[in-house]
N, C-alpha and C positions, 0 to 999 in steps of 0.2 A: 429654939431657933429653927431646927430641922424637923420639928414635930409634924407628922403627916396625919391628918384626920381622914376618916373613912371615906367621906365624900370627895376627897381630893384625888383618889386613886385613878378614876377614869380620866381626869384631865392630865394627870402625870403620864399615864400610859399612852394617851393620845399624842402628847408632846414628844415623848421619846420615840414613838412610832414614826412621826414625821421626820425626826432627826435621823433615824435609821434609813428611811427611804431616801432622804437627801444624800446621806453618805454613800449609799449604794449607787445612786445616780451620778454622783460627782465625777467618777472616772470617765463617764461618757459625755459629760459637759464640763470639761476642765476650764473653759473660759468663765464659767460662773463659780464653781467650787461648792462645797457642801454647805457653807454658811449662807450664801446668797440663796441657794436653792431652798434651804430650809425655811428662810424667811418668806420667800415667794409662795411656797407650798402652804405654809402656815397662814399666810395672808389670804390666800384663796379659800382655804377650808374654814378659817375662822370667821369669815364673812358670809359663808354659805351653809354647808352641811353641819358645821359645828359652832354655830353662832349662839346656840342656847346658853343661858347663864349657868346651867348645871356643870359645864366644863370649866367655868371660869377659875374657881379656887385652885384646882390642880394645875391648870396652865400657869397661873400666876406664881405658884410655888416653883414650878419648873423653870420659869423665867428668871427667878431671883437666886435660888440657892445652889444649883448645880454649877453655875459659872463661878461662884465664889470658890467652890472646891477646885474647879479647873485652874483658876489663877494661882491658888496655893500650890497645887501639884506642879505647875509649870516651873516653879523654882528648882525642882529636882533635875531639870534638863539643862540648867545653866551653872556656870561657875564665874568667879570674878576675873578669871583669865580672859573672858570674852572681851572685856574692855581692853586688855593689854594687846590682844591679837590685832586690833584695829589701829593701834598706835595713836599718837597724839592727833594726827589729821582726822582719823575717824571719829574720835571723841569730840573734837572741836566741831566737825561737821554736824554730828547728831545734836549736840548742845545748842548750836546756833539755829538749826532748822526747827528744833522743838520750841525754843524761846520765841523765835520769829513767828511761827505758826500760831502759837498760843496768843501772842499779843495781837497779831493781825485778825485772827478769827473772832476774838472777843470784841475787838474794836469795831470791825465791819458789821458784826452781828447786832450790836447795840446802836451804832450810829447810822448804818445804811439800811439794814433789814429790820430794825426796830424790834428785836426779840429781847426778852428780859435777861438780866445778868446770869441767872442760873442756867438758862438754855444756852447762852453763848459759851459758858464754861464747859458744859457737856459736849458741845460741838468742838470746842478747842481741844479738850482732852482726847476726844475720840479720834480726831484727825492728827493730833500731834503725837499720840502714843500708840494705842493698839486697839482702835475701834470700840466694839461693845464691851471688851474687858475693862478698858479705861473708863468708859462711861459707868459701868457697873461699880467701879471703885470710887469714882468721884461723887455719884449721885447721893449715896447715903451720907457722905461726909459733908455735903453742902445742903442736905435736906431737900433735894429736888424731887418733885412728885413724879408718879409713874408716867403720866402723859408726856411730860418734858423728856423723860428718859427714853421712852419708846420712840418718840418723834425724832430725837437725836440719833438713836441707833439706826433707825430706818434710813435717815438721810445720809449718815456716814457709811452705812453698808452699800447704798446705791452709789455713793461717791467712790468707794473702794472698787466696786465693779467697773465703773468707768475707767479708773486708773489701770485696772487689770487689762482692759482692752486696749488702752492707748499706749502705755509704756513699752510693751514689747515691739511695737511698731516704730517708735521714735528713738528708743534708747540706742540701738546699734549704730544708727546713722549719726546722732548728735554726739555720742561718746566714743566713736571710732572703734566699736567692738571691744572696748576695754572692760574685761569682766569685773574688775574691782570697782570701777566707776559706775558701771551699770548696776552692780550690786548695791552701791551707795544710793543711787537714785531710787531703785525699787524699795530697798530696805528703809530708806529715810522718808518715804512718802506714803506708801500703801498702808492701809489701816490695820486690818487683822492679820495675825500670823499666817493663817490659812491662805489668805489672799496674796500675801507676800510670796509664799512658796509657789502658789499657782501662777502668779505673774512671772516670777523668775524662771520657772520651769518652761515657759513659753519662749525663753531666750536660749539658755543652756544650763547644764548642771553646775558649772563653776559659778555662774551668777546666783544660783540657788544658795550655794555655800556662803558667798559674801553677803547676799541680801539678808539671809537669816541671821548672820552675826550682827549687821547693823540694826536689824529689827529687835534682836534680843537686848541690845544696849538701850533702845528706847523703852523696852519693857522694864529693864532694871531701874530706869529713872522714873517709873510710874509713881513710886511712893513720894518722890519729891514734888511731883505735879499735884498729888492729892493734898499734901501739906500746904503748898502754895495757894491753891484755890480755896481751901478751908480758911486760910488767913485772910483772903480777900473778902469772903463772906463775913467773917468775924469783924474785920475792919469796917465794912460797910454798915453792919448792924450797930457798931459802937458809934458811928458818925451820925446815924439817922435817929437814934433814940438815946436818951439819958437814963431811962428807967429800967430798960430791959438788961438782963445780965449778958455779958459777952459770951458767945458760944465757945465751948471748949472743944478742942480737936481730940477725937479719939480715933486712933489708927484702926481701920477695919481689920478684923482678925485675919482675913486671908492675905492681906498685903504683908502683915507681920510674919505669918507663916511662910509666905513666898520668900521674903528676905532671909529668914532663918535657913530655909532649904537651900538657897544659893550659897550661903556660907558653909553649910554642912557639905554640900557637893564639892565645894572648893577644897576644904580641909581634908575630907575623906571621900575621894572620888568614888562614885557609885558605879556598879556594873552597868555595862551597856544595855542589858535587858531591862534594867529599872529605868534608865534614861529613855529608852524607846517606849516602854510601856506608859510612862508618865506623859510623854509627848502625845501619844495616841489618845490617852484618857482625856487630857486637857483639851485637845483638839476636838474630840467628840462632844465634850461638855460645852464647848463654844457653839457647836452646831445645835445642841439642845437649846441653848440660850436664844439663838436666833429663831428656832422653831417656836419657842414660847412667845417671843416678841411678835412674830408674825401672826400667831393665833390670837394674840391679845390686841393687836393693832387694828382698829376698825376704820372702815372707809371714811367715816365722819371725821376721825382725827386727822387723816391725811388731807381730806378736803379743807379742813380748817387751816392747816399749815400751807397747803397748796403750793403755788409758785414761789411763795416767800422762802420756804426752806429749800426747794429745788434750786432756786437762784443762789441761795446761800451756799449750798454744797458745791455748785458749779464754780462759783468765784473762788471758793476755798481750794479746790483741786488745781485750778489754773495757777493760783498763787504758789501752791506747793511745788508744782513742777518748775515754775520759773525761778523760785528762790533756791530750790535744790540744784538746778543746773548752774545757777550763778555761784553758789558756794563751792560746787565741784570745781569749776574753772578757777576760782580764787585760791582754793586750798591746795589743789593738786596740780 
């Protein structure tokens, strides 16, 4: 699974190099963050200086496997007490916004923007849970091809950047500077973990704490989303054919390890140095993933999706903001 062939090394080094540059630049461009910078730098380089096919195999490896390790390691930063700290209102809020987002994004994707079922699932998972990490978890479970995955990640990442710029401007006014509620808005809508922290940090540090807790609850529920979407694909297959065998769900190894790590960290609390190191490693591997996606994503793919996916992403974030604010006013 992780086997690296000789010809892959140059592409792997290129991808990690882009990730390192993005991480170093991130403090100077906090409005974008390392993930978005990595994708944009990769997109530029992958379509110009490094467009040759000899980089391809290594970049594809870097796009796929490091993020799986990152998701698994992320479990070491969480405990089941995360759920308890948000109380029943927080849990209800996250469950409601995730279910409504998944339902709406899948429906509007197929009915209004006319994308296929698997693409709408990837968009729904990415927006409802944790951006590229969720897409990386769902894609193999529903057998989505690489182009669908890359297009979804690019669209969700751009949507996350838009939220990063918008929420710090509107949250204090609409939620009367209530740190908990602003944390719920940011943690319940923004896609990647890095973007959540970046968005909240533009408000204040207390919002960062609350937003991270809400975000981690979404991450904890990732396995449920993977199972649900695999069930939908299996159900659709069984309805459209009588000869093909019904697909069997196999939990991705990294989701399983993630859940085990959460339980271990709950039962035997790990030292802060391990938690911090796990968070940093997971965050960096997420940047590597976006660098690989950018390097692999060609202008032709973006051109083919065009305004269709840009419109899809825009409508999705508008819905997320409106539904999150509505739920906050209803629940709190």
